[in-house]
Z-matrix of the N, CA and C atoms (Angstrom, degrees):
N
C 1 1.461
C 2 1.512 1 111.26
N 3 1.369 2 117.12 1 -32.54
C 4 1.442 3 121.04 2 -178.53
C 5 1.515 4 112.13 3 -59.97
N 6 1.322 5 115.44 4 -36.04
C 7 1.473 6 120.90 5 -176.12
C 8 1.538 7 111.80 6 -96.78
N 9 1.314 8 119.87 7 13.00
C 10 1.443 9 120.38 8 -173.76
C 11 1.535 10 114.32 9 -57.56
N 12 1.339 11 117.88 10 -46.24
C 13 1.444 12 120.89 11 179.50
C 14 1.551 13 111.97 12 -65.39
N 15 1.339 14 113.43 13 -40.38
C 16 1.469 15 118.14 14 -179.97
C 17 1.536 16 110.30 15 -65.08
N 18 1.319 17 116.80 16 -43.21
C 19 1.463 18 121.21 17 178.98
C 20 1.532 19 110.68 18 -65.21
N 21 1.305 20 116.98 19 -38.06
C 22 1.463 21 119.18 20 178.22
C 23 1.509 22 111.55 21 -63.89
N 24 1.350 23 117.53 22 -39.81
C 25 1.432 24 122.05 23 174.69
C 26 1.556 25 111.44 24 -61.95
N 27 1.319 26 115.95 25 -39.09
C 28 1.477 27 120.38 26 178.41
C 29 1.537 28 110.35 27 -66.52
N 30 1.273 29 118.23 28 -38.74
C 31 1.457 30 121.79 29 177.08
C 32 1.521 31 112.18 30 -62.96
N 33 1.322 32 114.73 31 -43.96
C 34 1.479 33 119.33 32 177.31
C 35 1.526 34 111.10 33 -63.55
N 36 1.314 35 117.06 34 -40.10
C 37 1.446 36 120.83 35 178.46
C 38 1.546 37 110.80 36 -66.83
N 39 1.323 38 117.40 37 -38.62
C 40 1.443 39 121.40 38 177.88
C 41 1.524 40 110.91 39 -64.62
N 42 1.335 41 116.79 40 -39.98
C 43 1.457 42 121.01 41 179.31
C 44 1.533 43 110.29 42 -67.50
N 45 1.336 44 115.03 43 -42.63
C 46 1.473 45 120.90 44 -175.93
C 47 1.511 46 112.39 45 -74.24
N 48 1.360 47 117.62 46 -46.50
C 49 1.442 48 122.38 47 -171.13
C 50 1.530 49 115.40 48 -109.33
N 51 1.308 50 116.29 49 -13.46
C 52 1.465 51 119.84 50 -175.62
C 53 1.516 52 113.61 51 79.22
N 54 1.336 53 117.89 52 9.54
C 55 1.459 54 121.63 53 177.73
C 56 1.528 55 110.41 54 -72.53
N 57 1.301 56 119.25 55 128.33
C 58 1.448 57 120.33 56 -176.82
C 59 1.513 58 111.53 57 -65.12
N 60 1.343 59 114.51 58 151.10
C 61 1.448 60 124.84 59 178.62
C 62 1.537 61 109.81 60 -64.22
N 63 1.286 62 115.45 61 -52.47
C 64 1.495 63 121.56 62 175.21
C 65 1.526 64 105.28 63 -102.21
N 66 1.327 65 115.32 64 142.00
C 67 1.483 66 119.86 65 -169.26
C 68 1.534 67 109.56 66 -138.46
N 69 1.345 68 115.99 67 145.13
C 70 1.455 69 118.67 68 171.71
C 71 1.530 70 107.46 69 -72.17
N 72 1.296 71 117.73 70 154.48
C 73 1.443 72 123.50 71 179.63
C 74 1.526 73 111.08 72 -57.25
N 75 1.314 74 116.95 73 -35.92
C 76 1.483 75 119.15 74 -175.85
C 77 1.511 76 111.69 75 -63.34
N 78 1.297 77 120.47 76 -20.31
C 79 1.480 78 120.62 77 178.80
C 80 1.515 79 111.90 78 -61.68
N 81 1.329 80 115.63 79 -41.80
C 82 1.500 81 119.19 80 179.15
C 83 1.505 82 115.24 81 -101.16
N 84 1.346 83 116.17 82 -10.31
C 85 1.453 84 119.57 83 177.69
C 86 1.565 85 109.53 84 -130.97
N 87 1.347 86 116.65 85 60.97
C 88 1.483 87 119.83 86 -174.72
C 89 1.524 88 114.06 87 -65.71
N 90 1.329 89 118.89 88 -23.19
C 91 1.475 90 119.54 89 -178.48
C 92 1.506 91 111.94 90 -92.73
N 93 1.303 92 118.48 91 1.94
C 94 1.490 93 123.52 92 -179.15
C 95 1.532 94 107.21 93 -95.88
N 96 1.358 95 116.04 94 108.90
C 97 1.462 96 120.06 95 -177.19
C 98 1.542 97 112.17 96 -59.68
N 99 1.314 98 117.99 97 -37.74
C 100 1.481 99 121.10 98 -178.72
C 101 1.524 100 108.99 99 -69.18
N 102 1.315 101 118.76 100 -41.42
C 103 1.478 102 122.30 101 176.54
C 104 1.501 103 111.48 102 -60.68
N 105 1.371 104 115.38 103 -39.74
C 106 1.471 105 117.64 104 -179.33
C 107 1.515 106 113.06 105 -65.72
N 108 1.351 107 116.73 106 -29.86
C 109 1.468 108 121.33 107 -179.86
C 110 1.521 109 112.89 108 -85.49
N 111 1.332 110 116.57 109 -13.65
C 112 1.454 111 121.33 110 -173.49
C 113 1.541 112 109.84 111 -67.39
N 114 1.353 113 115.88 112 123.92
C 115 1.457 114 118.28 113 178.64
C 116 1.534 115 112.26 114 -128.86
N 117 1.324 116 116.27 115 8.86
C 118 1.470 117 119.19 116 178.39
C 119 1.503 118 114.29 117 -120.82
N 120 1.323 119 115.05 118 10.79
C 121 1.457 120 121.73 119 175.45
C 122 1.516 121 108.04 120 -131.22
N 123 1.320 122 115.77 121 157.42
C 124 1.477 123 118.55 122 176.74
C 125 1.517 124 109.69 123 -149.65
N 126 1.285 125 114.47 124 163.42
C 127 1.475 126 121.33 125 176.50
C 128 1.536 127 109.57 126 -105.04
N 129 1.290 128 116.39 127 142.29
C 130 1.463 129 122.37 128 168.59
C 131 1.496 130 103.98 129 -101.54
N 132 1.354 131 116.06 130 104.34
C 133 1.458 132 118.12 131 -168.23
C 134 1.528 133 106.70 132 68.92
N 135 1.312 134 115.65 133 -149.20
C 136 1.485 135 117.65 134 177.75
C 137 1.498 136 112.27 135 -109.77
N 138 1.367 137 117.63 136 2.01
C 139 1.477 138 120.49 137 -171.60
C 140 1.523 139 115.35 138 -115.03
N 141 1.296 140 117.48 139 -6.76
C 142 1.446 141 120.90 140 -179.77
C 143 1.495 142 109.68 141 -124.70
N 144 1.303 143 117.29 142 119.14
C 145 1.489 144 123.87 143 -179.24
C 146 1.550 145 106.54 144 -103.07
N 147 1.285 146 117.41 145 130.86
C 148 1.449 147 124.16 146 178.23
C 149 1.508 148 108.71 147 -122.45
N 150 1.325 149 114.36 148 131.56
C 151 1.456 150 121.38 149 177.39
C 152 1.521 151 109.56 150 -128.00
N 153 1.326 152 116.76 151 83.56
C 154 1.458 153 121.08 152 -177.52
C 155 1.481 154 113.18 153 -68.26
N 156 1.320 155 115.65 154 158.87
C 157 1.448 156 121.80 155 175.33
C 158 1.554 157 106.50 156 -98.88
N 159 1.346 158 115.73 157 129.68
C 160 1.434 159 121.75 158 -179.46
C 161 1.501 160 115.55 159 -105.48
N 162 1.353 161 115.01 160 -14.56
C 163 1.496 162 119.96 161 -176.73
C 164 1.524 163 108.14 162 -92.67
N 165 1.323 164 114.60 163 124.21
C 166 1.462 165 121.09 164 179.47
C 167 1.529 166 111.44 165 -56.92
N 168 1.315 167 115.13 166 130.27
C 169 1.474 168 120.76 167 177.27
C 170 1.524 169 114.16 168 86.57
N 171 1.311 170 118.23 169 -11.31
C 172 1.470 171 121.29 170 179.98
C 173 1.502 172 110.38 171 -71.29
N 174 1.317 173 117.43 172 146.37
C 175 1.490 174 122.53 173 177.30
C 176 1.509 175 110.99 174 -126.53
N 177 1.287 176 117.19 175 6.07
C 178 1.500 177 120.56 176 176.36
C 179 1.541 178 108.07 177 -150.26
N 180 1.312 179 114.00 178 165.18
C 181 1.473 180 119.73 179 178.51
C 182 1.534 181 109.17 180 -160.77
N 183 1.308 182 114.43 181 168.19
C 184 1.453 183 119.49 182 171.64
C 185 1.526 184 108.31 183 -81.99
N 186 1.300 185 116.66 184 136.41
C 187 1.469 186 122.54 185 178.69
C 188 1.464 187 110.28 186 -125.30
N 189 1.339 188 117.94 187 133.44
C 190 1.445 189 122.82 188 176.77
C 191 1.474 190 107.54 189 -106.55
N 192 1.368 191 117.24 190 127.62
C 193 1.447 192 123.72 191 176.00
C 194 1.535 193 107.13 192 -109.93
N 195 1.343 194 117.21 193 117.81
C 196 1.431 195 119.18 194 179.04
C 197 1.559 196 111.11 195 -79.49
N 198 1.315 197 114.83 196 160.42
C 199 1.466 198 118.00 197 -178.48
C 200 1.508 199 109.17 198 -142.70
N 201 1.304 200 118.00 199 178.18
C 202 1.475 201 122.85 200 2.97
C 203 1.557 202 109.68 201 -77.66
N 204 1.322 203 113.50 202 136.65
C 205 1.477 204 119.95 203 178.33
C 206 1.508 205 108.24 204 -170.34
N 207 1.336 206 114.25 205 161.99
C 208 1.439 207 121.58 206 169.42
C 209 1.514 208 106.74 207 -108.55
N 210 1.318 209 116.86 208 120.60
C 211 1.471 210 121.56 209 -178.50
C 212 1.541 211 106.66 210 -112.70
N 213 1.286 212 115.68 211 137.41
C 214 1.472 213 123.00 212 175.97
C 215 1.518 214 108.76 213 -117.25
N 216 1.321 215 115.80 214 125.96
C 217 1.470 216 120.19 215 176.85
C 218 1.523 217 108.78 216 -69.06
N 219 1.322 218 115.85 217 127.50
C 220 1.453 219 122.16 218 -174.92
C 221 1.483 220 114.34 219 -55.63
N 222 1.322 221 118.39 220 -42.81
C 223 1.465 222 121.96 221 -170.59
C 224 1.534 223 112.43 222 -87.40
N 225 1.286 224 117.76 223 -38.98
C 226 1.511 225 120.02 224 -175.44
C 227 1.524 226 112.89 225 -94.29
N 228 1.357 227 115.78 226 -26.90
C 229 1.470 228 119.22 227 -175.06
C 230 1.524 229 111.69 228 85.31
N 231 1.350 230 116.40 229 -0.24
C 232 1.491 231 118.28 230 178.96
C 233 1.514 232 109.33 231 -62.19
N 234 1.314 233 115.78 232 138.61
C 235 1.479 234 123.03 233 -174.95
C 236 1.527 235 106.95 234 -109.11
N 237 1.319 236 115.24 235 134.08
C 238 1.472 237 122.40 236 177.80
C 239 1.555 238 107.39 237 -120.82
N 240 1.340 239 114.88 238 111.70
C 241 1.448 240 120.51 239 174.55
C 242 1.521 241 109.05 240 -87.78
N 243 1.291 242 116.62 241 107.01
C 244 1.442 243 123.05 242 -170.96
C 245 1.501 244 110.92 243 -105.27
N 246 1.323 245 118.60 244 128.55
C 247 1.472 246 119.55 245 176.89
C 248 1.495 247 111.32 246 -86.99
N 249 1.331 248 118.53 247 -172.40
C 250 1.467 249 121.48 248 -174.21
C 251 1.507 250 115.08 249 -66.21
N 252 1.357 251 116.71 250 -11.68
C 253 1.449 252 120.58 251 177.93
C 254 1.525 253 113.05 252 -83.11
N 255 1.339 254 117.74 253 -11.11
C 256 1.456 255 122.58 254 -177.20
C 257 1.502 256 110.70 255 76.13
N 258 1.317 257 116.32 256 172.70
C 259 1.445 258 121.07 257 -177.26
C 260 1.556 259 107.31 258 -144.93
N 261 1.355 260 113.77 259 135.84
C 262 1.476 261 121.48 260 178.59
C 263 1.520 262 105.98 261 -106.81
N 264 1.350 263 113.11 262 128.75
C 265 1.466 264 120.33 263 176.26
C 266 1.555 265 105.80 264 -103.21
N 267 1.318 266 116.61 265 113.32
C 268 1.439 267 121.47 266 -176.60
C 269 1.532 268 109.73 267 -87.43
N 270 1.332 269 116.08 268 136.29
C 271 1.483 270 122.10 269 177.82
C 272 1.514 271 112.20 270 53.23
N 273 1.312 272 116.15 271 47.95
C 274 1.465 273 121.35 272 -176.96
C 275 1.525 274 107.37 273 -76.24
N 276 1.320 275 117.84 274 127.61
C 277 1.463 276 124.39 275 -177.74
C 278 1.552 277 109.14 276 -66.81
N 279 1.314 278 115.55 277 130.22
C 280 1.462 279 122.39 278 176.68
C 281 1.514 280 108.77 279 -148.11
N 282 1.356 281 116.73 280 68.78
C 283 1.451 282 120.13 281 -177.46
C 284 1.509 283 112.06 282 -67.29
N 285 1.292 284 116.15 283 163.34
C 286 1.493 285 119.47 284 179.09
C 287 1.515 286 107.81 285 -54.94
N 288 1.338 287 115.54 286 134.00
C 289 1.466 288 122.13 287 -179.80
C 290 1.496 289 112.92 288 91.39
N 291 1.336 290 118.48 289 -11.72
C 292 1.446 291 122.32 290 178.85
C 293 1.518 292 109.70 291 -136.22
N 294 1.349 293 116.81 292 67.07
C 295 1.463 294 119.12 293 -178.78
C 296 1.510 295 112.65 294 -64.39
N 297 1.320 296 115.79 295 161.16
C 298 1.453 297 120.97 296 -178.58
C 299 1.547 298 110.00 297 -74.41
N 300 1.304 299 113.90 298 96.28
C 301 1.496 300 121.19 299 -178.02
C 302 1.489 301 106.93 300 -126.79
N 303 1.339 302 115.40 301 134.66
C 304 1.463 303 122.81 302 -177.38
C 305 1.506 304 109.03 303 -131.04
N 306 1.336 305 116.68 304 141.59
C 307 1.438 306 124.39 305 179.44
C 308 1.532 307 107.76 306 -109.29
N 309 1.318 308 115.50 307 126.75
C 310 1.441 309 121.40 308 178.52
C 311 1.551 310 109.38 309 -85.24
N 312 1.335 311 116.92 310 133.72
C 313 1.442 312 122.67 311 175.67
C 314 1.564 313 108.62 312 40.66
N 315 1.302 314 117.50 313 76.92
C 316 1.447 315 122.47 314 -172.38
C 317 1.513 316 115.37 315 -52.40
N 318 1.378 317 116.76 316 -25.02
C 319 1.465 318 117.95 317 178.55
C 320 1.538 319 111.98 318 -67.83
N 321 1.331 320 116.67 319 -23.24
C 322 1.490 321 119.81 320 -177.46
C 323 1.512 322 111.79 321 -88.26
N 324 1.310 323 119.29 322 -5.63
C 325 1.482 324 121.93 323 179.71
C 326 1.473 325 109.18 324 -114.59
N 327 1.331 326 116.16 325 125.31
C 328 1.486 327 121.55 326 179.34
C 329 1.514 328 107.86 327 -79.75
N 330 1.304 329 116.88 328 111.94
C 331 1.476 330 122.96 329 -179.10
C 332 1.514 331 109.74 330 -116.42
N 333 1.314 332 118.75 331 52.23
C 334 1.454 333 121.19 332 -176.80
C 335 1.510 334 111.89 333 -99.33
C-alpha cells in the first residue's frame, strides 16, 4: 500500500513509453560495469532497488548500490551516499521480513 502511488506512476510510464515496471540495473546505469553484470538485484522503476535473497536459510547477502546516488535502506533508515564508482555492501543483513530494499533520493519517491 505504501508504494501504491509510485507503482501507479510506473504503470502509466510502462503504458506510455514501454519501460518495464521492474528493471535491470544496467537500464539506468549503462556505463557501470558492475551494474551491467548484476543479475541478482533489480530496480522497481528507477528509485527502488531490491536485492532478494535466493539461498535458503540465508539472512544476509552482498548488495551493490550503483551511483552516483543517495540510497536509503528502507528498514533502518541508514543513508549511503554513493559516488559514480558504486558501493558494495558485504554481508548486508536482510532477515526474513526485512529484505534488502533501498530507496534512491527519498524526496523523489512518494512514500505516503
